[in-house]
C-alpha positions, -999 to +999 in steps of 0.1 A: +115-027+528+083-011+523+062-004+551+021-011+549+001+017+547-025+017+570-057+011+565-079+049+575-047+061+552-060+042+523-096+046+532-085+088+532-071+086+498-097+071+480-123+096+495-105+121+486-096+105+454-136+097+446-143+133+460-122+151+431-137+127+402-172+135+418-165+177+419-144+173+383-172+153+367-202+172+386-233+178+366-236+209+385-221+244+377-190+253+402-202+274+426-202+312+422-166+328+437-174+360+451-143+376+473-152+361+503-150+330+488-171+301+470-210+307+482-230+274+485-265+269+489-277+268+527-299+239+534-340+241+528-355+246+564-392+234+567-417+255+567-437+268+603-465+238+616-448+214+588-444+175+609-413+166+617-400+196+626-380+192+666-370+231+664-368+246+696-381+279+700-369+313+683-351+287+660-350+296+624-368+264+612-395+278+626-392+307+598-388+342+602-423+361+607-429+400+584-428+420+617-387+413+618-392+399+653-385+362+656-399+357+688-431+375+684-451+345+678-448+334+711-464+334+744-448+354+775-444+324+792-425+307+763-404+342+759-399+345+798-386+306+793-366+316+762-349+341+786-340+325+811-327+297+790-303+321+774-288+338+810-285+300+824-265+294+791-245+325+789-233+316+829-221+283+817-205+294+787-188+323+812-176+300+834-164+279+808-148+301+794-131+310+837-127+272+839-105+271+804-082+306+806-073+291+843-060+262+831-067+249+793-048+214+795-075+202+827-104+217+801-087+192+771-106+160+768-103+153+735-066+156+735-057+186+715-031+200+733-014+168+742+018+164+720+014+196+707+045+222+703+044+255+726+031+277+693+008+256+682-009+247+721-009+289+720-027+291+689-057+259+697-060+280+732-068+313+716-091+299+687-111+282+718-112+315+738-123+331+709-149+309+696-163+308+733-165+344+736-180+344+701-209+320+712-213+345+745-221+373+726-240+355+702-261+344+731-261+381+745-275+395+715-302+369+712-312+376+749-315+414+740-337+401+713-364+384+736-360+411+758-371+430+730-399+408+723-411+407+767-415+448+762-436+449+731-456+415+752-462+439+778-497+432+769-494+395+786-512+365+771 
């Protein structure tokens, strides 16, 4: 006796068929393959001053300026606020990392660790720790850039 196929499996199968048909019959050329894998085009971001930009200060959406300093067009007050925000974000992520290291199962709000074999649990935990460490390093490097902008902005507004 055959069991009925769950709806979500039928949808996944249909989507994979559509995607495979779409990629094999696409009018655009295949993406260029480099040593690191396929290269895809990045989405175009809005120019500074264009309508609809909701990005926060210091983001790529505000555009790059020619001086190489992404925060050079901000006032001292904006830079200080950015600095405080990054410091708080770093503290929060470091606390989150410490809590996760102490007890990953209590921090597993998505249920990814539950019902997994120990070797898979270990890989999930290591991956989450790596990701949090990467985020903290990125925020620290961004904080250094903000600090440098504050030093060069010593004249004040």
